[in-house]
C-alpha positions as CSV (number, residue, x, y, z in Angstrom):
1,M,-16.5,-4.4,-8.0
2,W,-14.4,-4.4,-4.7
3,E,-14.8,-8.2,-4.4
4,K,-13.0,-8.8,-7.7
5,K,-10.3,-6.2,-6.7
6,I,-9.6,-8.2,-3.5
7,E,-8.8,-11.3,-5.6
8,E,-6.6,-9.2,-7.8
9,A,-4.8,-7.9,-4.8
10,R,-4.3,-11.4,-3.4
11,R,-2.8,-12.5,-6.7
12,F,-0.7,-9.4,-7.0
13,F,0.9,-9.8,-3.5
14,G,0.8,-13.6,-3.3
15,I,-1.7,-13.8,-0.5
16,A,-3.5,-17.2,-0.4
17,D,-6.3,-16.9,2.1
18,Y,-5.7,-14.1,4.6
19,P,-2.5,-12.2,5.2
20,G,-2.2,-12.2,8.9
21,N,0.3,-9.4,9.4
22,L,0.0,-7.6,6.1
23,F,3.2,-5.8,6.8
24,D,5.1,-9.1,6.3
25,F,3.9,-9.1,2.6
26,L,4.5,-5.5,1.8
27,G,7.3,-4.2,4.0
28,N,10.3,-5.5,2.0
29,K,12.6,-4.5,-0.8
30,K,11.1,-7.1,-3.2
31,V,7.7,-5.3,-3.1
32,I,9.5,-2.0,-3.8
33,D,11.3,-3.5,-6.8
34,E,8.4,-5.4,-8.3
35,H,5.4,-3.3,-7.4
36,K,6.8,0.2,-6.9
37,L,5.2,0.4,-3.5
38,L,6.9,2.3,-0.7
39,L,5.5,1.5,2.8
40,F,6.4,3.9,5.6
41,K,5.6,3.7,9.3
42,Q,5.7,7.1,11.0
43,D,4.0,9.2,13.7
44,L,1.2,10.8,11.8
45,D,-0.5,12.5,14.8
46,K,-4.2,12.2,14.3
47,L,-4.0,10.4,11.0
48,S,-4.1,6.6,10.9
49,G,-2.6,6.5,7.4
50,F,-2.5,7.9,3.9
51,I,-1.8,6.9,0.3
52,G,-0.2,9.1,-2.3
53,Y,1.5,8.7,-5.7
54,S,4.7,10.3,-6.9
55,Y,7.3,9.5,-9.6
56,G,5.7,6.3,-10.6
57,F,5.6,5.0,-7.0
58,T,2.7,4.3,-4.7
59,I,3.5,5.7,-1.2
60,I,1.6,4.4,1.8
61,C,2.3,5.6,5.3
62,V,0.7,4.1,8.5
63,N,0.8,5.5,12.0
64,Y,2.8,3.2,14.2
65,K,1.3,4.8,17.3
66,R,-1.8,2.6,16.9
67,N,-2.3,-1.0,18.0
68,I,-1.1,-3.5,15.4
69,G,-4.7,-4.5,14.6
70,H,-5.5,-0.9,13.8
71,Q,-2.3,-0.6,11.8
72,N,-3.1,-3.7,9.8
73,F,-6.6,-2.6,9.0
74,T,-5.3,0.8,8.0
75,L,-2.8,-0.7,5.6
76,A,-5.4,-3.0,4.1
77,H,-7.7,0.1,3.7
78,E,-5.0,2.0,1.9
79,I,-4.3,-1.0,-0.3
80,G,-8.0,-0.9,-1.1
81,H,-7.7,2.7,-2.3
82,M,-4.7,1.5,-4.4
83,F,-6.7,-1.1,-6.2
84,L,-10.1,0.7,-6.3
85,H,-9.2,4.3,-6.6
86,N,-5.7,4.3,-8.1
87,G,-4.1,7.7,-8.5
88,I,-6.3,9.4,-5.9
89,S,-4.4,10.5,-2.8
90,K,-6.3,9.8,0.5
91,S,-5.7,10.6,4.2
92,D,-7.6,8.6,6.8
93,I,-8.2,9.5,10.4
94,N,-9.8,6.2,11.5
95,P,-10.6,3.7,8.7
96,E,-12.0,1.2,11.1
97,R,-15.1,3.4,11.3
98,A,-17.7,3.5,8.6
99,G,-16.6,5.8,5.8
100,Q,-18.2,9.1,5.1
101,D,-18.3,8.6,1.3
102,K,-18.6,5.8,-1.3
103,E,-14.8,5.5,-1.8
104,E,-14.1,5.2,2.0
105,L,-16.9,2.6,2.4
106,E,-15.5,0.6,-0.5
107,A,-12.0,0.7,1.0
108,N,-13.4,-0.4,4.4
109,L,-15.2,-3.4,2.8
110,F,-12.1,-4.3,0.9
111,A,-9.9,-4.1,4.0
112,S,-12.4,-6.1,6.1
113,E,-12.6,-9.0,3.5
114,L,-8.9,-9.0,2.8
115,I,-7.8,-9.4,6.4
116,Y,-10.7,-11.5,7.7
117,P,-12.6,-13.2,4.8
118,E,-16.2,-14.1,5.3
119,K,-15.7,-17.8,4.9
120,F,-13.5,-17.8,8.0
121,V,-16.1,-15.5,9.8
122,T,-18.7,-18.2,9.2
123,E,-16.5,-20.9,10.7
124,D,-15.5,-18.8,13.7
125,Y,-19.1,-17.8,14.4
126,K,-20.2,-21.5,14.2
127,F,-17.5,-22.4,16.8
128,A,-18.7,-19.6,19.1
129,L,-22.3,-20.8,18.9
130,E,-21.5,-24.5,19.4
131,N,-19.5,-23.7,22.5
132,N,-22.1,-21.3,23.9
133,L,-19.5,-18.5,24.2
134,F,-22.1,-15.7,24.2
135,K,-23.5,-16.9,27.5
136,K,-22.3,-14.7,30.4
137,E,-20.8,-17.6,32.3
138,N,-18.6,-18.3,29.3
139,W,-17.4,-14.7,28.6
140,D,-13.9,-15.5,29.8
141,D,-13.7,-18.2,27.1
142,L,-15.2,-15.8,24.6
143,A,-12.4,-13.3,25.4
144,V,-9.7,-15.9,24.8
145,F,-11.4,-16.9,21.5
146,I,-11.6,-13.3,20.3
147,N,-7.9,-12.8,21.3
148,S,-7.0,-15.8,19.2
149,L,-8.8,-14.2,16.2
150,C,-6.8,-11.1,16.8
151,E,-3.5,-13.0,16.7
152,K,-4.6,-15.0,13.6
153,Y,-6.0,-12.2,11.5
154,Y,-4.1,-9.3,13.1
155,T,-7.1,-7.3,13.9
156,S,-8.1,-5.1,16.8
157,F,-10.2,-6.8,19.5
158,I,-13.3,-4.8,18.8
159,F,-13.1,-5.5,15.0
160,A,-12.7,-9.2,15.5
161,F,-15.6,-9.3,18.0
162,N,-17.9,-7.2,15.7
163,K,-17.2,-9.1,12.6
164,M,-17.3,-12.6,14.1
165,S,-20.5,-12.0,16.1
166,N,-22.5,-9.8,13.7
167,G,-24.9,-12.6,12.9
168,Y,-25.8,-13.1,16.6
169,F,-27.4,-9.6,17.2
170,R,-30.5,-8.1,15.8
171,N,-28.9,-4.7,15.2
172,Y,-26.0,-2.5,16.0
173,K,-27.5,-1.2,19.2
174,S,-27.9,-4.6,20.8
175,R,-24.3,-5.6,19.7
176,A,-22.9,-2.4,21.2
177,A,-24.7,-3.0,24.5
178,F,-23.5,-6.5,24.7
179,Y,-19.9,-5.5,23.9
180,S,-20.0,-2.8,26.6
181,R,-20.9,-5.3,29.3
182,F,-18.5,-7.9,27.9
183,K,-15.6,-5.5,27.8
184,K,-16.3,-4.3,31.3
185,H,-16.2,-8.0,32.4
186,I,-12.8,-8.5,30.7
187,G,-11.1,-5.4,31.9
188,N,-7.8,-4.3,30.4
189,L,-6.8,-6.6,27.5
190,S,-3.1,-6.1,28.1
191,D,-3.5,-7.5,31.6
192,T,-4.6,-10.8,30.3
193,F,-3.3,-11.1,26.7
194,P,0.0,-10.3,25.0
195,K,0.5,-6.6,25.4
196,H,1.9,-5.9,21.9
197,M,-1.4,-7.1,20.3
198,H,-3.7,-4.6,22.0
199,V,-1.7,-1.5,23.1
200,V,1.2,0.5,21.8
201,D,4.4,-1.1,23.1
202,Y,7.4,0.9,21.9
203,N,9.7,-2.1,22.9
204,H,8.1,-4.2,20.2
205,E,8.9,-4.2,16.5
206,F,5.2,-3.4,15.6
207,Y,5.7,0.1,17.1
208,Q,8.8,1.3,15.4
209,V,9.5,3.9,12.7
210,N,10.2,2.3,9.3
211,I,12.7,4.4,7.4
212,E,14.0,1.6,5.1
213,P,12.1,3.1,2.1
214,Y,14.1,6.3,2.5
215,N,17.3,4.4,2.3
216,Y,16.1,2.5,-0.8
217,M,15.1,5.7,-2.6
218,K,18.4,7.5,-1.7
219,E,20.4,4.5,-3.1
220,L,18.2,4.4,-6.2
221,V,18.5,8.2,-6.8
222,K,22.3,8.1,-6.2
223,E,22.6,5.2,-8.8
224,L,20.7,7.2,-11.4
225,V,22.7,10.3,-10.7
226,D,26.0,8.4,-11.0
227,K,24.8,7.0,-14.3
228,Q,23.9,10.5,-15.4
229,E,20.3,9.4,-16.0
230,L,19.1,11.9,-13.5
231,G,20.5,15.4,-12.7
232,L,21.8,16.0,-9.2
233,E,19.4,18.8,-8.5
234,T,16.4,16.7,-9.6
235,G,17.6,13.8,-7.5
236,E,17.8,16.0,-4.4
237,S,14.3,17.3,-5.1
238,I,13.0,13.7,-5.3
239,I,14.4,12.8,-1.9
240,E,13.0,15.9,-0.4
241,R,9.6,15.1,-1.9
242,Y,9.6,11.6,-0.3
243,E,10.6,13.0,3.0
244,K,7.7,15.4,3.0
245,L,5.3,12.6,2.1
246,G,6.6,10.3,4.7
247,G,6.9,12.7,7.6
248,N,9.8,13.6,9.8
249,H,12.3,10.8,10.7
């Protein structure tokens, strides 16, 4: 079922093959107007993100204090809940890990395919094999290649590695052992590759609070109150409700 829902989501948001930075598709006023989707970025402490529903709107909030690849996967995961489990509010601590129940697993599979489709995984894996990138003497080149996947698909380094290389290993244990040695060889990613892709950099736009949806809702509520289509007290309660869902700002 989730495969069909991915195609539905791509059509819904106008995504041709893969979204890259999914926030570029969803973080604008047009999406709010057309799809009634409010996308917040806040400090959610231990949560990676959540999805909720209120007053006919879908509310998604993502923790900006995670690297952009993690944020992107979290957003795709919440969109998965939106299309697969609509109307059910969810909070996620780390959606990049395997889910603990059927709905979380479905949302993970949805997110993985949405941001890094299997047809591209096949092409990338073939490239890695043809260039012998898994041989230890070529690990520097493998790191550069994995980083290029991160920048193309907006994923975390470990997610891009795991998905692209999955066919190379017999099981999870052998892949984890390889990655441990490989990662030790690379060292800190931010020392070699663009810092904003791999660690939280508060000077970069990826790691900023997004309060634009609050401004939108306040203007919308004010307009309805002015038209006397909504009572003042009700309007104030709606704004308060959104602020609680979105977190402090």
